[in-house]
C-alpha positions as a LaTeX table, in Angstrom:
\begin{tabular}{lrrr}
\hline
Residue & $x$ (\AA) & $y$ (\AA) & $z$ (\AA) \\
\hline
Met1 & 101.60 & 72.20 & 158.63 \\
Arg2 & 98.02 & 71.25 & 159.49 \\
Arg3 & 97.00 & 74.90 & 159.79 \\
Lys4 & 98.48 & 75.70 & 156.38 \\
Leu5 & 96.80 & 72.74 & 154.73 \\
Phe6 & 93.50 & 73.69 & 156.32 \\
Leu7 & 93.80 & 77.25 & 155.06 \\
Leu8 & 94.61 & 76.02 & 151.58 \\
Leu9 & 91.50 & 73.86 & 151.53 \\
Ile10 & 89.48 & 76.80 & 152.79 \\
Ala11 & 90.81 & 78.93 & 149.94 \\
Cys12 & 89.83 & 76.38 & 147.33 \\
Thr13 & 86.45 & 75.42 & 148.80 \\
Leu14 & 84.87 & 77.59 & 151.46 \\
Gln15 & 86.21 & 80.78 & 149.88 \\
Ile16 & 83.94 & 79.15 & 147.30 \\
Ile17 & 85.18 & 77.76 & 144.17 \\
Ala18 & 81.75 & 74.07 & 139.48 \\
Val19 & 79.94 & 69.73 & 138.66 \\
Gly20 & 82.71 & 70.36 & 136.90 \\
Gln21 & 84.85 & 67.52 & 136.17 \\
Glu22 & 83.68 & 65.03 & 133.55 \\
Met23 & 86.31 & 62.24 & 133.88 \\
Trp24 & 86.92 & 61.88 & 130.14 \\
Gly25 & 89.06 & 58.78 & 130.69 \\
Val26 & 86.23 & 56.95 & 132.51 \\
Val27 & 83.04 & 57.80 & 130.61 \\
Asn28 & 83.98 & 57.61 & 126.91 \\
Gly29 & 85.48 & 54.16 & 126.31 \\
Asn30 & 83.82 & 50.98 & 125.05 \\
Tyr31 & 84.58 & 49.34 & 128.41 \\
Ser32 & 82.99 & 52.14 & 130.47 \\
Gly33 & 79.71 & 50.29 & 131.15 \\
Ile34 & 77.53 & 51.99 & 133.75 \\
Asn35 & 79.96 & 54.93 & 133.94 \\
Ser36 & 79.07 & 55.84 & 130.35 \\
Thr37 & 75.62 & 56.95 & 131.58 \\
Leu38 & 77.30 & 59.89 & 133.33 \\
Ile39 & 77.74 & 61.55 & 129.92 \\
Asn40 & 74.84 & 59.94 & 127.97 \\
Pro41 & 72.36 & 57.33 & 129.27 \\
Ala42 & 72.03 & 55.80 & 125.78 \\
Asn43 & 75.72 & 54.85 & 125.76 \\
Met44 & 75.47 & 51.77 & 127.97 \\
Leu45 & 73.83 & 49.74 & 125.18 \\
His46 & 76.83 & 50.24 & 122.89 \\
Thr47 & 79.76 & 49.18 & 125.06 \\
Lys48 & 81.62 & 45.89 & 124.64 \\
Leu49 & 80.14 & 44.63 & 127.91 \\
Tyr50 & 76.95 & 42.70 & 128.53 \\
Met51 & 77.37 & 43.28 & 132.27 \\
Asp52 & 79.31 & 45.85 & 134.24 \\
Val53 & 79.61 & 46.13 & 138.03 \\
Asn54 & 81.06 & 49.30 & 139.52 \\
Val55 & 82.62 & 48.86 & 142.96 \\
Val56 & 83.68 & 52.48 & 143.41 \\
Thr57 & 84.43 & 55.44 & 141.16 \\
Ala58 & 85.71 & 58.68 & 142.68 \\
Asp59 & 86.66 & 62.09 & 141.34 \\
Leu60 & 88.08 & 65.18 & 143.07 \\
Phe61 & 88.35 & 68.43 & 141.16 \\
Phe62 & 88.85 & 72.12 & 141.80 \\
Glu63 & 89.78 & 75.06 & 139.61 \\
Asn64 & 89.76 & 78.84 & 139.99 \\
Asn65 & 91.25 & 82.03 & 138.56 \\
Ala66 & 91.43 & 83.93 & 141.87 \\
Phe67 & 93.97 & 82.17 & 144.13 \\
Tyr68 & 97.14 & 80.31 & 143.25 \\
Ile69 & 100.52 & 79.00 & 144.38 \\
His70 & 103.51 & 80.27 & 142.42 \\
Lys71 & 104.84 & 77.60 & 140.07 \\
Gly72 & 108.30 & 77.84 & 141.62 \\
Asp73 & 106.91 & 77.15 & 145.10 \\
Phe74 & 104.48 & 74.32 & 144.40 \\
Lys75 & 105.55 & 70.76 & 145.21 \\
Pro76 & 102.87 & 68.04 & 145.12 \\
Val77 & 104.70 & 66.03 & 147.80 \\
Ser78 & 104.15 & 68.90 & 150.24 \\
Phe79 & 100.56 & 67.73 & 150.62 \\
Leu80 & 101.70 & 64.25 & 151.61 \\
Arg81 & 104.76 & 64.82 & 153.78 \\
Ser82 & 104.39 & 66.40 & 157.21 \\
Asp83 & 108.01 & 67.62 & 157.24 \\
Asp84 & 107.59 & 69.77 & 154.11 \\
Asn85 & 106.65 & 73.41 & 154.54 \\
Leu86 & 104.11 & 75.05 & 152.29 \\
Pro87 & 104.99 & 78.51 & 150.93 \\
Glu88 & 103.92 & 81.61 & 152.82 \\
Tyr89 & 102.45 & 84.74 & 151.27 \\
Gly90 & 101.05 & 88.01 & 152.60 \\
Lys91 & 100.97 & 89.51 & 156.05 \\
Asp92 & 99.17 & 86.47 & 157.48 \\
Ser93 & 101.64 & 83.98 & 155.93 \\
Leu94 & 98.91 & 82.21 & 153.95 \\
Pro95 & 99.96 & 79.28 & 151.74 \\
Phe96 & 98.43 & 80.85 & 148.61 \\
Asp97 & 98.52 & 84.15 & 146.75 \\
Tyr98 & 95.87 & 85.91 & 144.63 \\
Tyr99 & 95.81 & 87.32 & 141.12 \\
Arg100 & 95.96 & 91.10 & 140.99 \\
Asn101 & 93.86 & 91.93 & 137.95 \\
Asn102 & 90.42 & 93.33 & 137.17 \\
Gln103 & 89.01 & 90.12 & 135.74 \\
Arg104 & 85.86 & 88.72 & 137.34 \\
Lys105 & 86.48 & 85.46 & 139.14 \\
Asp106 & 85.02 & 81.99 & 138.66 \\
Leu107 & 85.79 & 79.32 & 141.22 \\
His108 & 84.73 & 75.68 & 141.29 \\
Phe109 & 84.98 & 72.55 & 143.41 \\
Ser110 & 83.34 & 69.18 & 142.85 \\
Ala111 & 83.64 & 65.75 & 144.44 \\
Leu112 & 81.94 & 62.60 & 143.20 \\
Val113 & 81.77 & 59.10 & 144.65 \\
Leu114 & 79.90 & 56.55 & 142.57 \\
Gly115 & 79.03 & 53.61 & 144.82 \\
Pro116 & 77.72 & 50.12 & 144.04 \\
Ser117 & 76.25 & 50.29 & 140.54 \\
Phe118 & 75.69 & 47.98 & 137.58 \\
Ser119 & 74.43 & 47.78 & 134.02 \\
Val120 & 73.13 & 44.88 & 131.93 \\
Ser121 & 73.01 & 45.04 & 128.15 \\
Arg122 & 70.85 & 42.90 & 125.89 \\
Arg123 & 70.55 & 42.89 & 122.12 \\
Asp124 & 68.06 & 45.75 & 121.80 \\
Asp125 & 68.02 & 47.36 & 125.22 \\
Ala126 & 69.99 & 47.87 & 128.42 \\
Phe127 & 69.23 & 48.85 & 131.98 \\
Gly128 & 71.31 & 50.06 & 134.88 \\
Phe129 & 71.27 & 51.12 & 138.50 \\
Arg130 & 73.69 & 53.45 & 140.21 \\
Thr131 & 74.26 & 55.10 & 143.57 \\
Gly132 & 76.38 & 58.14 & 144.22 \\
Phe133 & 77.28 & 61.07 & 146.43 \\
Arg134 & 78.13 & 64.50 & 145.03 \\
Thr135 & 79.33 & 67.81 & 146.42 \\
Val136 & 79.54 & 70.88 & 144.22 \\
Leu137 & 80.61 & 74.43 & 145.14 \\
Ser138 & 80.41 & 77.09 & 142.47 \\
Ala139 & 81.09 & 80.83 & 142.27 \\
Arg140 & 80.28 & 82.77 & 139.14 \\
Asp141 & 81.23 & 86.35 & 138.22 \\
Val142 & 82.75 & 87.29 & 141.59 \\
Pro143 & 83.77 & 91.00 & 141.48 \\
His144 & 87.54 & 91.29 & 141.32 \\
Glu145 & 87.87 & 93.60 & 144.38 \\
Leu146 & 86.32 & 90.99 & 146.70 \\
Ile147 & 89.40 & 88.80 & 146.28 \\
Pro148 & 91.97 & 91.24 & 147.79 \\
Leu149 & 89.31 & 92.35 & 150.29 \\
Ser150 & 88.94 & 88.78 & 151.59 \\
Tyr151 & 92.71 & 88.18 & 151.44 \\
Glu152 & 94.07 & 91.47 & 152.84 \\
Gly153 & 91.15 & 92.51 & 155.06 \\
Leu154 & 89.31 & 95.81 & 155.51 \\
Asn155 & 92.55 & 97.61 & 156.40 \\
Tyr156 & 93.87 & 97.26 & 152.84 \\
Glu157 & 94.11 & 100.95 & 151.92 \\
Pro158 & 94.18 & 100.62 & 148.08 \\
Leu159 & 90.51 & 99.55 & 148.31 \\
His160 & 89.40 & 102.47 & 150.50 \\
Asn161 & 87.06 & 105.23 & 149.32 \\
Ile162 & 86.25 & 103.65 & 145.97 \\
Asn163 & 82.62 & 103.28 & 144.91 \\
Tyr164 & 82.13 & 99.70 & 143.69 \\
Asn165 & 78.88 & 99.03 & 141.86 \\
Asn166 & 78.49 & 95.42 & 140.73 \\
Asp167 & 75.67 & 93.28 & 139.44 \\
Val168 & 75.04 & 89.57 & 138.90 \\
Met169 & 77.11 & 87.39 & 141.22 \\
Leu170 & 76.06 & 83.84 & 142.09 \\
Ile171 & 77.60 & 81.54 & 144.69 \\
Thr172 & 76.06 & 78.11 & 145.22 \\
Gly173 & 76.93 & 74.88 & 146.99 \\
Met174 & 75.15 & 71.59 & 147.56 \\
Ser175 & 75.83 & 68.06 & 148.80 \\
Trp176 & 73.47 & 65.23 & 147.96 \\
Thr177 & 73.02 & 61.51 & 147.48 \\
Glu178 & 71.42 & 60.18 & 144.33 \\
Ile179 & 69.92 & 56.85 & 143.30 \\
Gly180 & 69.54 & 56.44 & 139.56 \\
Phe181 & 67.76 & 53.99 & 137.25 \\
Ser182 & 68.83 & 53.96 & 133.60 \\
Tyr183 & 67.22 & 52.44 & 130.52 \\
Ala184 & 68.32 & 52.53 & 126.88 \\
Arg185 & 66.71 & 51.02 & 123.78 \\
Thr186 & 67.36 & 50.91 & 120.05 \\
Ile187 & 64.48 & 52.78 & 118.42 \\
Tyr188 & 65.64 & 52.62 & 114.80 \\
Arg189 & 67.74 & 50.08 & 112.93 \\
Arg190 & 68.19 & 49.92 & 109.20 \\
Gly191 & 71.29 & 48.42 & 107.68 \\
Pro192 & 74.33 & 50.04 & 109.28 \\
Asp193 & 72.33 & 52.92 & 110.80 \\
His194 & 71.32 & 52.54 & 114.45 \\
Leu195 & 69.57 & 55.06 & 116.71 \\
Thr196 & 69.29 & 54.54 & 120.47 \\
Ala197 & 67.45 & 56.55 & 123.13 \\
Gly198 & 68.25 & 56.49 & 126.83 \\
Ile199 & 67.05 & 57.96 & 130.10 \\
Thr200 & 68.29 & 58.04 & 133.69 \\
Ala201 & 65.79 & 58.93 & 136.41 \\
Lys202 & 67.40 & 60.00 & 139.68 \\
Phe203 & 65.95 & 60.30 & 143.15 \\
Leu204 & 67.86 & 62.90 & 145.16 \\
Leu205 & 68.41 & 63.19 & 148.91 \\
Gly206 & 69.90 & 66.53 & 149.92 \\
Val207 & 72.37 & 66.79 & 152.79 \\
Ala208 & 73.01 & 70.54 & 152.63 \\
Gly209 & 72.60 & 73.42 & 150.23 \\
Ala210 & 73.24 & 77.16 & 150.13 \\
Tyr211 & 73.24 & 80.01 & 147.64 \\
Leu212 & 73.89 & 83.74 & 147.43 \\
Asp213 & 72.37 & 85.49 & 144.43 \\
Ile214 & 73.36 & 89.16 & 144.08 \\
Glu215 & 71.59 & 91.29 & 141.47 \\
Asn216 & 73.19 & 94.57 & 142.55 \\
Met217 & 75.81 & 95.53 & 145.14 \\
Asp218 & 76.81 & 99.21 & 145.50 \\
Tyr219 & 79.26 & 99.90 & 148.33 \\
Ile220 & 82.30 & 101.84 & 149.60 \\
Val221 & 84.95 & 100.66 & 152.06 \\
Asn222 & 85.60 & 103.93 & 153.91 \\
Asn223 & 88.30 & 102.62 & 156.23 \\
Asp224 & 89.25 & 99.56 & 158.25 \\
Ser225 & 86.12 & 99.80 & 160.42 \\
Thr226 & 83.44 & 101.42 & 158.24 \\
Leu227 & 81.50 & 99.89 & 155.35 \\
Asn228 & 79.02 & 102.03 & 153.44 \\
Ile229 & 76.55 & 99.71 & 151.69 \\
Arg230 & 74.68 & 102.14 & 149.45 \\
Asn231 & 72.43 & 99.47 & 147.97 \\
Ile232 & 72.13 & 95.71 & 147.85 \\
Arg233 & 69.55 & 93.56 & 146.09 \\
Gly234 & 69.65 & 89.79 & 146.27 \\
Glu235 & 68.79 & 86.57 & 148.07 \\
Leu236 & 70.49 & 84.29 & 150.57 \\
Gly237 & 69.24 & 80.76 & 151.08 \\
Phe238 & 70.59 & 77.79 & 153.01 \\
Ser239 & 69.68 & 74.47 & 154.57 \\
Ser240 & 71.69 & 71.81 & 156.36 \\
Ser241 & 71.24 & 68.66 & 158.40 \\
Thr242 & 71.57 & 69.14 & 162.15 \\
Ala243 & 72.81 & 66.75 & 164.81 \\
Asp244 & 69.33 & 66.29 & 166.26 \\
Gly245 & 67.49 & 66.45 & 162.92 \\
Pro246 & 67.11 & 64.14 & 159.93 \\
Leu247 & 70.16 & 63.08 & 157.95 \\
Phe248 & 68.68 & 64.50 & 154.76 \\
Ser249 & 67.14 & 67.96 & 154.70 \\
Gly250 & 65.96 & 67.93 & 151.09 \\
Lys251 & 64.48 & 65.75 & 148.37 \\
Gly252 & 64.26 & 66.04 & 144.62 \\
Phe253 & 64.25 & 64.40 & 141.21 \\
Ala254 & 66.42 & 64.77 & 138.14 \\
Phe255 & 66.73 & 63.25 & 134.68 \\
Asp256 & 69.41 & 62.60 & 132.08 \\
Leu257 & 68.18 & 62.19 & 128.50 \\
Gly258 & 70.22 & 60.99 & 125.55 \\
Leu259 & 70.26 & 59.90 & 121.91 \\
Val260 & 73.06 & 58.04 & 120.13 \\
Phe261 & 73.36 & 57.48 & 116.37 \\
Glu262 & 75.82 & 54.84 & 115.16 \\
Lys263 & 77.14 & 54.06 & 111.70 \\
Met264 & 78.03 & 50.40 & 112.04 \\
Ser265 & 80.94 & 48.68 & 110.33 \\
Arg266 & 78.58 & 46.18 & 108.71 \\
Gly267 & 74.80 & 45.93 & 108.96 \\
Tyr268 & 73.67 & 44.21 & 112.12 \\
Ser269 & 73.50 & 40.65 & 113.37 \\
Ser270 & 70.16 & 38.86 & 113.64 \\
Tyr271 & 71.74 & 36.27 & 115.93 \\
Arg272 & 69.73 & 35.71 & 119.10 \\
Ser273 & 70.49 & 33.63 & 122.17 \\
Gly274 & 68.90 & 33.00 & 125.52 \\
Lys275 & 72.24 & 33.76 & 127.16 \\
Leu276 & 73.36 & 37.35 & 127.62 \\
Cys277 & 76.99 & 36.40 & 127.19 \\
Lys278 & 76.43 & 35.04 & 123.67 \\
Gln279 & 75.16 & 38.28 & 122.17 \\
Pro280 & 77.60 & 39.79 & 119.66 \\
Tyr281 & 79.38 & 43.10 & 119.95 \\
Glu282 & 78.71 & 45.13 & 116.80 \\
Asp283 & 81.57 & 47.42 & 115.84 \\
Tyr284 & 81.06 & 50.93 & 114.45 \\
His285 & 82.69 & 53.50 & 112.17 \\
Tyr286 & 81.51 & 56.47 & 114.21 \\
Arg287 & 79.05 & 57.33 & 116.95 \\
Ile288 & 77.28 & 60.67 & 117.56 \\
Gly289 & 75.50 & 61.38 & 120.84 \\
Val290 & 73.42 & 64.24 & 122.21 \\
Ser291 & 72.37 & 64.42 & 125.86 \\
Leu292 & 70.77 & 66.67 & 128.45 \\
Leu293 & 72.24 & 66.11 & 131.91 \\
Asp294 & 71.03 & 66.88 & 135.45 \\
Leu295 & 67.63 & 68.29 & 134.55 \\
Gly296 & 66.05 & 68.66 & 137.98 \\
Leu297 & 65.96 & 70.45 & 141.28 \\
Met298 & 66.20 & 69.89 & 145.02 \\
Asn299 & 63.60 & 71.04 & 147.53 \\
Phe300 & 64.99 & 71.78 & 151.00 \\
Lys301 & 62.24 & 71.96 & 153.62 \\
Ser302 & 64.07 & 71.00 & 156.81 \\
Asp303 & 66.14 & 73.63 & 158.65 \\
Ala304 & 65.92 & 75.91 & 155.61 \\
Gln305 & 65.79 & 79.70 & 155.34 \\
Arg306 & 65.42 & 82.10 & 152.42 \\
His307 & 66.30 & 85.74 & 153.07 \\
Val308 & 65.51 & 88.58 & 150.67 \\
Tyr309 & 67.33 & 91.92 & 150.60 \\
Asp310 & 65.34 & 94.23 & 148.34 \\
Asp311 & 67.23 & 97.46 & 147.57 \\
Val312 & 68.44 & 98.11 & 151.11 \\
Gly313 & 71.55 & 99.78 & 152.51 \\
Val314 & 73.35 & 100.76 & 155.70 \\
Phe315 & 76.24 & 102.94 & 156.84 \\
Trp316 & 77.95 & 100.31 & 159.01 \\
Glu317 & 80.42 & 101.61 & 161.55 \\
Asn318 & 82.61 & 99.31 & 163.66 \\
Val319 & 81.96 & 96.50 & 161.20 \\
Asp320 & 85.37 & 95.05 & 162.11 \\
Thr321 & 84.09 & 94.20 & 165.61 \\
Val322 & 81.12 & 92.13 & 164.40 \\
Asn323 & 80.78 & 88.72 & 166.07 \\
Phe324 & 78.34 & 85.86 & 165.47 \\
Arg325 & 78.35 & 82.21 & 166.50 \\
Asn326 & 76.19 & 80.64 & 163.80 \\
Ile327 & 74.36 & 81.36 & 160.58 \\
Asp328 & 71.15 & 82.29 & 162.40 \\
Gln329 & 72.89 & 85.05 & 164.34 \\
Phe330 & 74.50 & 86.24 & 161.11 \\
Thr331 & 71.23 & 86.55 & 159.17 \\
Gln332 & 69.45 & 88.19 & 162.10 \\
Met333 & 72.28 & 90.70 & 162.39 \\
Leu334 & 72.04 & 91.54 & 158.67 \\
Ser335 & 68.27 & 91.91 & 158.86 \\
Asn336 & 68.55 & 94.18 & 161.87 \\
Glu337 & 71.11 & 96.39 & 160.12 \\
Phe338 & 69.19 & 96.62 & 156.85 \\
Tyr339 & 65.60 & 96.66 & 158.09 \\
Gly340 & 65.83 & 97.54 & 161.79 \\
Asp341 & 64.32 & 94.16 & 162.69 \\
Pro342 & 66.12 & 90.78 & 163.03 \\
His343 & 63.38 & 88.80 & 161.23 \\
Thr344 & 62.17 & 91.01 & 158.36 \\
Ser345 & 64.56 & 89.56 & 155.77 \\
Leu346 & 63.25 & 86.00 & 156.33 \\
Ala347 & 60.90 & 85.31 & 153.41 \\
Ser348 & 60.46 & 81.52 & 153.55 \\
Asp349 & 61.39 & 78.39 & 155.48 \\
Arg350 & 62.24 & 76.40 & 152.35 \\
Ile351 & 64.55 & 76.79 & 149.36 \\
Lys352 & 64.85 & 75.25 & 145.90 \\
Met353 & 68.15 & 74.61 & 144.16 \\
Ile354 & 68.66 & 73.70 & 140.51 \\
Leu355 & 71.17 & 70.99 & 139.60 \\
Pro356 & 74.20 & 71.66 & 137.33 \\
Ala357 & 72.31 & 71.05 & 134.08 \\
Ala358 & 74.15 & 70.88 & 130.76 \\
Leu359 & 73.80 & 70.10 & 127.07 \\
Ser360 & 76.42 & 67.68 & 125.77 \\
Val361 & 77.35 & 66.54 & 122.26 \\
Gln362 & 79.71 & 63.61 & 121.72 \\
Leu363 & 81.48 & 62.19 & 118.67 \\
Asp364 & 83.44 & 58.93 & 118.83 \\
Tyr365 & 85.35 & 57.89 & 115.70 \\
His366 & 86.90 & 54.44 & 115.23 \\
Phe367 & 90.14 & 54.85 & 113.27 \\
Arg368 & 91.35 & 51.29 & 113.06 \\
Lys369 & 91.64 & 48.25 & 115.29 \\
Gln370 & 92.10 & 49.55 & 118.87 \\
Trp371 & 92.43 & 53.27 & 118.06 \\
Tyr372 & 89.64 & 55.81 & 118.63 \\
Leu373 & 89.18 & 59.57 & 118.74 \\
Asn374 & 86.51 & 61.21 & 120.89 \\
Ala375 & 85.33 & 64.83 & 120.86 \\
Thr376 & 82.90 & 66.09 & 123.50 \\
Phe377 & 81.21 & 69.46 & 123.93 \\
Met378 & 79.67 & 70.50 & 127.28 \\
Gln379 & 77.57 & 73.66 & 127.57 \\
Pro380 & 75.96 & 74.65 & 130.90 \\
Ile381 & 72.26 & 75.44 & 131.10 \\
Met382 & 71.77 & 78.45 & 133.37 \\
Ala383 & 68.31 & 79.13 & 134.80 \\
Gly384 & 66.81 & 80.40 & 138.04 \\
Lys385 & 68.23 & 82.17 & 141.05 \\
Ala386 & 69.87 & 79.17 & 142.69 \\
Tyr387 & 71.36 & 77.08 & 139.91 \\
Ile388 & 74.67 & 75.29 & 140.31 \\
Tyr389 & 76.98 & 76.31 & 137.49 \\
Arg390 & 78.65 & 73.56 & 135.46 \\
Pro391 & 81.75 & 74.80 & 133.62 \\
Ala392 & 81.72 & 74.69 & 129.84 \\
Gln393 & 84.24 & 72.35 & 128.27 \\
Ile394 & 85.42 & 71.14 & 124.88 \\
Ala395 & 87.55 & 67.99 & 124.94 \\
Val396 & 89.33 & 65.97 & 122.24 \\
Thr397 & 90.53 & 62.57 & 123.46 \\
Pro398 & 92.60 & 60.06 & 121.48 \\
Arg399 & 92.18 & 56.57 & 122.93 \\
Tyr400 & 93.79 & 53.15 & 122.65 \\
Glu401 & 91.77 & 50.32 & 124.17 \\
Thr402 & 91.89 & 46.57 & 124.59 \\
Gln403 & 90.26 & 44.24 & 127.08 \\
Tyr404 & 93.13 & 44.56 & 129.54 \\
Leu405 & 94.70 & 47.94 & 128.72 \\
Glu406 & 93.36 & 51.36 & 127.83 \\
Phe407 & 95.15 & 54.69 & 127.50 \\
Ser408 & 93.67 & 58.08 & 126.70 \\
Met409 & 95.03 & 61.62 & 126.60 \\
Pro410 & 92.25 & 64.24 & 126.76 \\
Val411 & 93.06 & 67.75 & 125.56 \\
Ser412 & 90.38 & 70.17 & 126.72 \\
Leu413 & 89.44 & 73.82 & 126.84 \\
Tyr414 & 88.01 & 74.66 & 130.27 \\
Asn415 & 85.35 & 77.41 & 130.28 \\
Tyr416 & 86.32 & 78.10 & 126.64 \\
Arg417 & 89.43 & 79.83 & 127.96 \\
Tyr418 & 91.94 & 77.60 & 129.77 \\
Pro419 & 93.68 & 74.78 & 127.85 \\
Arg420 & 94.42 & 71.56 & 129.72 \\
Met421 & 95.92 & 68.18 & 128.99 \\
Gly422 & 95.17 & 64.96 & 130.86 \\
Leu423 & 96.17 & 61.32 & 130.99 \\
Ser424 & 94.20 & 58.21 & 131.90 \\
Ala425 & 95.15 & 54.53 & 132.10 \\
Arg426 & 93.02 & 51.43 & 132.66 \\
Phe427 & 94.62 & 48.17 & 133.74 \\
Trp428 & 91.91 & 45.53 & 133.38 \\
Phe429 & 89.41 & 46.53 & 136.13 \\
Phe430 & 91.22 & 49.56 & 137.55 \\
Thr431 & 91.39 & 53.06 & 136.04 \\
Ile432 & 93.29 & 56.08 & 137.27 \\
Gly433 & 93.61 & 59.42 & 135.57 \\
Thr434 & 93.52 & 63.18 & 135.54 \\
Asp435 & 92.15 & 65.77 & 133.14 \\
Lys436 & 94.74 & 68.31 & 134.33 \\
Leu437 & 98.11 & 66.62 & 134.22 \\
Leu438 & 100.20 & 69.79 & 134.55 \\
Gly439 & 98.50 & 70.50 & 137.88 \\
Phe440 & 100.82 & 67.89 & 139.45 \\
Phe441 & 104.02 & 69.58 & 138.26 \\
Asn442 & 105.43 & 73.03 & 138.85 \\
Leu443 & 105.33 & 74.00 & 135.18 \\
Thr444 & 102.54 & 76.55 & 135.68 \\
Asp445 & 101.00 & 78.36 & 138.62 \\
Phe446 & 98.96 & 75.96 & 140.73 \\
Thr447 & 95.31 & 77.02 & 140.38 \\
Gly448 & 93.62 & 73.66 & 140.80 \\
Met449 & 93.85 & 69.95 & 140.27 \\
Asp450 & 91.90 & 66.88 & 139.22 \\
Ile451 & 92.25 & 63.19 & 139.93 \\
Tyr452 & 89.89 & 60.26 & 139.45 \\
Met453 & 89.88 & 56.49 & 139.80 \\
Ser454 & 87.52 & 53.61 & 139.11 \\
Leu455 & 87.38 & 50.00 & 140.27 \\
Lys456 & 84.91 & 47.69 & 138.56 \\
Phe457 & 84.29 & 44.21 & 137.20 \\
Asn458 & 82.86 & 43.57 & 133.76 \\
Phe459 & 81.92 & 40.79 & 131.37 \\
Leu460 & 82.47 & 40.86 & 127.61 \\
Lys461 & 79.82 & 40.34 & 124.96 \\
Gly462 & 80.33 & 37.16 & 122.95 \\
Arg463 & 82.37 & 35.47 & 125.64 \\
Cys464 & 80.78 & 33.01 & 128.05 \\
Arg465 & 82.39 & 31.78 & 131.25 \\
Pro466 & 83.94 & 29.59 & 132.54 \\
Ser467 & 85.46 & 28.48 & 129.24 \\
Gly468 & 86.03 & 32.05 & 128.07 \\
Ser469 & 85.57 & 30.88 & 124.48 \\
Gln470 & 84.17 & 33.25 & 121.92 \\
Cys471 & 80.65 & 32.49 & 120.69 \\
Asp472 & 80.05 & 31.88 & 117.00 \\
Tyr473 & 77.73 & 34.64 & 115.89 \\
Arg474 & 79.45 & 35.35 & 112.54 \\
Arg475 & 76.30 & 34.69 & 110.52 \\
Asp476 & 73.00 & 36.28 & 109.62 \\
Trp477 & 74.41 & 39.79 & 109.21 \\
Arg478 & 71.89 & 42.14 & 107.61 \\
Lys479 & 72.99 & 44.99 & 105.41 \\
\hline
\end{tabular}
């Protein structure tokens, strides 16, 4: 059981699968507080909270179109019960199968833990602080033949003596800690029209990072022991913390920028108070936001290597007997095969990696009373050799929210291709949800899953403790 579970995790992570999950049920509501800055830093001024304290928010997500478990064989309880057996496929009895088609593969894994964080909102501005840890693994445009080659091995005869010539494949992965400071301020207010700008500045501490950028790969698998690499052009870079080295091997900075326009239900209140809790919450008809997320990069200078393979090739016999104990031996072996020297491929002792940047557009429409409809568009920004790909998404999320209960059902299109439906529920301070509900049932092939939760404490605008009475600010409204 443990071996099967380990192999399944390897298939979905180390076989490399983008930050891909957005937690629609956590970031979009009027009780989201500091979590709203994950989608737009200007949002935290417009929630129903004057103070929000996040204890922990966590998200685990992976998705791919290469490996899967047949829908008839998948049982979610198999991951939790040691007496259940996972299905077995192939000659090695692996607990997953692979898709046999000629489509290029995209694979993605992301994990997020948002630690102690808070936001404070005043009448015209808001500020916040957040801590977090993120891991993202991304593979983009993987040639289709590499999937059966990795699954079946070099002795898979249907792949023999075929000239494969591929270009543009990018595999990246990075783990890092970030400390962010957010600020939002109303920059225009006239009658019911409000415009707010926000920024989050993030200091990054890199734990590990790696990338493989292939511009061209021309090769033939002759047989189970011979690989004819006719040409390869690309880069390999990596860095990681070692047992006797520093905990963090890289540093960097990143920014989130956002604007939010609101059409308010009625003018705005000129009521002012020295107490944060007495400020009014101003309701809206609709809200439109635009944001740029994760604009930044990480510099790895400790235990880092960048290797360049510039139009090289090799006729590699007995490749099936290759052995290496660590990444250094592996890169030296490649350099020796391609260049005749174990160190020629090494071009630098530092690497730079670009964060999963994206452009996002949000629309939140208030139907009536506690009912809302949100639509969000997420488009990745792709630049550089070592960027982490963030999957494109379009999501439409109906939402019902009160102080103690909130329910939302996001319907999204992942990578503009794969439809998904989710469900999220908030019970006072605790939220749990998924953006891929069918991933927990055997209605479709199991290609990935998503689950998130959030525990926080918050304080409502217009309500002061300990009495809990509502403040009288129903005057001085300006049209």
